[in-house]
VOPAGU-2260 file (C-alpha; in pm, 1 decimal, decimal comma):
REM VOPAGU-2260
SITE   aa  ch    i         X         Y         Z
SITE  UNK   A    0  -14944,8   -8361,5   11543,9
SITE  UNK   A    1  -14972,0   -8132,5   11241,1
SITE  UNK   A    2  -15156,4   -8264,7   10935,7
SITE  UNK   A    3  -14827,5   -8265,2   10743,1
SITE  UNK   A    4  -14667,5   -8495,6   10996,8
SITE  UNK   A    5  -14973,7   -8717,5   10981,2
SITE  UNK   A    6  -14954,3   -8736,6   10601,6
SITE  UNK   A    7  -14581,9   -8813,1   10619,1
SITE  UNK   A    8  -14629,9   -9086,6   10880,0
SITE  UNK   A    9  -14919,4   -9242,3   10687,6
SITE  UNK   A   10  -14716,3   -9243,3   10365,0
SITE  UNK   A   11  -14414,7   -9398,1   10536,6
SITE  UNK   A   12  -14636,6   -9657,3   10703,3
SITE  UNK   A   13  -14771,9   -9747,0   10359,7
SITE  UNK   A   14  -14418,5   -9788,2   10224,8
SITE  UNK   A   15  -14463,2   -9532,6    9947,3
SITE  UNK   A   16  -14229,2   -9259,6    9826,7
SITE  UNK   A   17  -14340,2   -8905,7    9756,3
SITE  UNK   A   18  -14287,8   -8978,6    9386,4
SITE  UNK   A   19  -14517,1   -9281,9    9400,8
SITE  UNK   A   20  -14789,8   -9087,9    9582,3
SITE  UNK   A   21  -14759,1   -8800,4    9336,0
SITE  UNK   A   22  -14788,2   -9035,3    9036,7
SITE  UNK   A   23  -15095,5   -9209,5    9179,4
SITE  UNK   A   24  -15268,9   -8877,2    9252,4
SITE  UNK   A   25  -15160,8   -8695,2    8938,1
SITE  UNK   A   26  -14974,9   -8420,2    9123,3
SITE  UNK   A   27  -14608,9   -8324,2    9148,5
SITE  UNK   A   28  -14370,3   -8463,4    9408,2
SITE  UNK   A   29  -14326,5   -8104,6    9526,9
SITE  UNK   A   30  -14700,3   -8084,4    9598,0
SITE  UNK   A   31  -14680,2   -8395,8    9816,6
SITE  UNK   A   32  -14376,3   -8247,1    9990,3
SITE  UNK   A   33  -14564,0   -7920,4   10056,7
SITE  UNK   A   34  -14853,7   -8114,8   10209,7
SITE  UNK   A   35  -14613,3   -8304,0   10437,0
SITE  UNK   A   36  -14432,6   -7987,8   10548,2
SITE  UNK   A   37  -14755,3   -7795,3   10611,8
SITE  UNK   A   38  -14674,7   -7540,4   10340,8
SITE  UNK   A   39  -15012,0   -7621,9   10186,1
SITE  UNK   A   40  -15303,2   -7857,0   10243,2
SITE  UNK   A   41  -15461,7   -8105,0   10005,5
SITE  UNK   A   42  -15816,2   -8020,5    9904,9
SITE  UNK   A   43  -16090,1   -8249,7   10033,3
SITE  UNK   A   44  -16089,5   -8451,4    9709,7
SITE  UNK   A   45  -15713,9   -8512,2    9729,1
SITE  UNK   A   46  -15735,9   -8583,0   10104,3
SITE  UNK   A   47  -15993,7   -8854,5   10035,9
SITE  UNK   A   48  -15769,5   -9002,0    9764,5
SITE  UNK   A   49  -15474,1   -8997,0   10006,6
SITE  UNK   A   50  -15680,3   -9175,3   10270,1
SITE  UNK   A   51  -15778,0   -9444,1   10018,5
SITE  UNK   A   52  -15418,3   -9477,8    9899,8
SITE  UNK   A   53  -15297,9   -9524,6   10258,6
SITE  UNK   A   54  -15586,6   -9764,6   10337,3
SITE  UNK   A   55  -15728,1   -9529,2   10600,7
SITE  UNK   A   56  -16055,9   -9350,0   10642,4
SITE  UNK   A   57  -16040,4   -8973,7   10608,1
SITE  UNK   A   58  -16095,5   -8948,6   10982,5
SITE  UNK   A   59  -15810,4   -9192,4   11050,4
SITE  UNK   A   60  -15582,5   -8998,5   10817,8
SITE  UNK   A   61  -15646,6   -8671,2   10995,3
SITE  UNK   A   62  -15595,1   -8829,0   11337,3
SITE  UNK   A   63  -15319,6   -9073,1   11237,1
SITE  UNK   A   64  -15062,1   -9124,7   11511,3
SITE  UNK   A   65  -14760,6   -9332,3   11411,4
SITE  UNK   A   66  -14670,3   -9411,0   11773,5
SITE  UNK   A   67  -15018,4   -9543,4   11851,4
SITE  UNK   A   68  -15025,0   -9735,5   11523,7
SITE  UNK   A   69  -14688,1   -9896,2   11601,7
SITE  UNK   A   70  -14799,9   -9988,8   11954,2
SITE  UNK   A   71  -15124,7  -10143,4   11828,4
SITE  UNK   A   72  -14931,0  -10344,4   11570,1
SITE  UNK   A   73  -14680,1  -10463,5   11830,5
SITE  UNK   A   74  -14959,8  -10580,4   12059,8
SITE  UNK   A   75  -15148,7  -10767,8   11788,2
SITE  UNK   A   76  -14832,4  -10927,0   11647,5
SITE  UNK   A   77  -14690,1  -11048,4   11980,0
SITE  UNK   A   78  -14732,5  -11425,2   12026,5
SITE  UNK   A   79  -14946,0  -11540,9   12321,9
SITE  UNK   A   80  -14646,9  -11727,2   12469,6
SITE  UNK   A   81  -14453,4  -11400,6   12490,0
SITE  UNK   A   82  -14749,5  -11209,6   12635,0
SITE  UNK   A   83  -14781,6  -11476,7   12905,4
SITE  UNK   A   84  -14421,4  -11410,3   13015,5
SITE  UNK   A   85  -14481,3  -11040,1   13081,0
SITE  UNK   A   86  -14536,1  -10924,0   13438,7
SITE  UNK   A   87  -14801,7  -10670,9   13342,3
SITE  UNK   A   88  -14836,8  -10527,6   13691,8
SITE  UNK   A   89  -14464,6  -10455,1   13713,6
SITE  UNK   A   90  -14465,0  -10312,7   13362,4
SITE  UNK   A   91  -14762,3  -10081,2   13423,9
SITE  UNK   A   92  -14618,6   -9987,5   13764,6
SITE  UNK   A   93  -14338,6   -9809,7   13579,9
SITE  UNK   A   94  -14600,5   -9564,8   13455,2
SITE  UNK   A   95  -14840,8   -9593,0   13750,0
SITE  UNK   A   96  -14635,9   -9646,6   14070,1
SITE  UNK   A   97  -14952,4   -9703,7   14276,6
SITE  UNK   A   98  -14966,9  -10052,7   14126,1
SITE  UNK   A   99  -14645,4  -10141,4   14308,7
SITE  UNK   A  100  -14728,9   -9971,3   14637,7
SITE  UNK   A  101  -15098,1  -10044,3   14702,5
SITE  UNK   A  102  -15058,1  -10409,2   14815,1
SITE  UNK   A  103  -14876,4  -10290,0   15126,8
SITE  UNK   A  104  -15140,7  -10025,8   15199,8
SITE  UNK   A  105  -15478,2  -10172,9   15104,1
SITE  UNK   A  106  -15665,5  -10454,6   15277,0
SITE  UNK   A  107  -15747,0  -10626,8   14948,2
SITE  UNK   A  108  -15958,9  -10913,8   15090,7
SITE  UNK   A  109  -16266,4  -10690,9   15114,4
SITE  UNK   A  110  -16234,4  -10588,8   14748,0
SITE  UNK   A  111  -16141,4  -10937,9   14631,7
SITE  UNK   A  112  -16461,8  -11083,4   14776,7
SITE  UNK   A  113  -16679,1  -10819,1   14609,9
SITE  UNK   A  114  -16502,0  -10862,3   14276,4
SITE  UNK   A  115  -16533,7  -11241,6   14295,3
SITE  UNK   A  116  -16909,7  -11198,1   14333,4
SITE  UNK   A  117  -16919,3  -10974,6   14027,2
SITE  UNK   A  118  -16707,2  -11221,0   13827,0
SITE  UNK   A  119  -16932,7  -11513,2   13921,3
SITE  UNK   A  120  -17237,1  -11309,7   13821,2
SITE  UNK   A  121  -17085,7  -11232,2   13479,1
SITE  UNK   A  122  -16995,3  -11598,8   13433,7
SITE  UNK   A  123  -17338,0  -11734,4   13525,6
SITE  UNK   A  124  -17546,3  -11465,1   13355,6
SITE  UNK   A  125  -17353,0  -11446,1   13028,0
SITE  UNK   A  126  -17170,8  -11783,0   13035,7
SITE  UNK   A  127  -16833,4  -11609,5   13013,4
SITE  UNK   A  128  -16511,0  -11794,7   13081,0
SITE  UNK   A  129  -16297,7  -11685,2   13378,4
SITE  UNK   A  130  -16075,6  -11482,8   13147,6
SITE  UNK   A  131  -16361,4  -11320,3   12955,2
SITE  UNK   A  132  -16544,6  -11226,1   13275,6
SITE  UNK   A  133  -16223,9  -11072,3   13410,5
SITE  UNK   A  134  -16169,1  -10873,6   13092,2
SITE  UNK   A  135  -16527,5  -10746,3   13093,5
SITE  UNK   A  136  -16497,5  -10640,5   13456,2
SITE  UNK   A  137  -16163,9  -10466,8   13391,1
SITE  UNK   A  138  -16318,6  -10283,7   13098,1
SITE  UNK   A  139  -16616,6  -10172,1   13304,1
SITE  UNK   A  140  -16388,2  -10049,0   13582,0
SITE  UNK   A  141  -16164,6   -9873,0   13329,8
SITE  UNK   A  142  -16460,7   -9677,3   13197,1
SITE  UNK   A  143  -16539,7   -9552,2   13546,9
SITE  UNK   A  144  -16199,8   -9389,9   13580,3
SITE  UNK   A  145  -16152,2   -9041,4   13440,4
SITE  UNK   A  146  -15790,5   -8994,2   13324,1
SITE  UNK   A  147  -15597,6   -8713,7   13488,1
SITE  UNK   A  148  -15503,6   -8425,2   13261,2
């Protein structure tokens, strides 16, 4: 994403118009428009002021991704009752078909036993609940996997 698109998305996410941003920064609306269309770039001082205005760090502003932001908001705003209704394996299998096909191919008992041992160890060592131990183990496994390019 170009910096202009990032500035546009951050402004829209903040619910501000170009005129409002311009007034708060003491620049013209045309200047804000040029930043958002990549005709020019804000200087570091103005970039920092934009980040503050949009309630982002400068790093967040320069790496802002509206799609990721919207997804994160949807996840955090979804009630637990709704989350419980989702078949996560089926949902993720749409992106990763192996999740639908492996049960017919893999003798899972061997892996289940080893994972149960690891879960029990996490529970007894750190006094984690079943759910917390499972989440920790999933996170550890996730960090072992290198995403494909």
